[in-house]
N, C-alpha and C positions, 0 to 999 in steps of 0.2 A: 504494500500500500504506500502510495506517495501522497504527502500532504502539501498543499499549496495554500498556506494561511487558512482561508475559510473553506476551501474545497478539498475533498479527498478523491484521489484517483486510484482505481484498481488497475494494476498492470495486467493486461490480457495476453500479451505476447510481445515478441520483438522480431525484427527482420534486419538483415544486413543489406546494405546498399552495394550493388555490383559496380564494377568499373565503368559501366554505362549508365550509372545512376538509376538502375531499376531495382525493384524489390518485390519479393513474393509475400503476399498477405497470407498469414498462417491459416490452415484449413478450418480450424475451429472458429476463427473470426469471420471468415468468408461465409461459413454456415450460419453463424449467429446473425449476420446482417443480410442473409439471403442474397449474396453477391454471385451472379452467374458469370461464366466466361464472357469476355467482351463487355462486361458491365463497366459502369463509370463510377468513380468515387470523386468526392469533392473535398477540398481542403479549406477549413474554416479557421478563423482566428478570433478568439474572444477578446474582451476588453483588457485582459492581463497579458496578452501576447501568446497564450497557449494555442497550439495548433491542434485541430480536431479533424480527423479523417472520418467521413461518413459516406454511406451509399447515396448516390445522387438520384433524386426522384426524376422520372422521365420528363416532367413538364417544367423543370426549373431552367431559367435563363440566367447565366452567370456573367456578370460584367466585372472586369477587374478594375479596382480603384487605382488611380494614379498616385 
């Protein structure tokens, strides 16, 4: 368990980044979020700068902030 002041995070797994900056999402996490092959994930940042990876809904439009 990792604590970040008011939030607690449970570590679900880890992945190493390849020399081509690719990573494999562990099977138990893929199953937990129902991620299929060729599925899309999104990277979110909360107000504290924490990065969150989540399955992308099909109808979401993502615009990158400058």
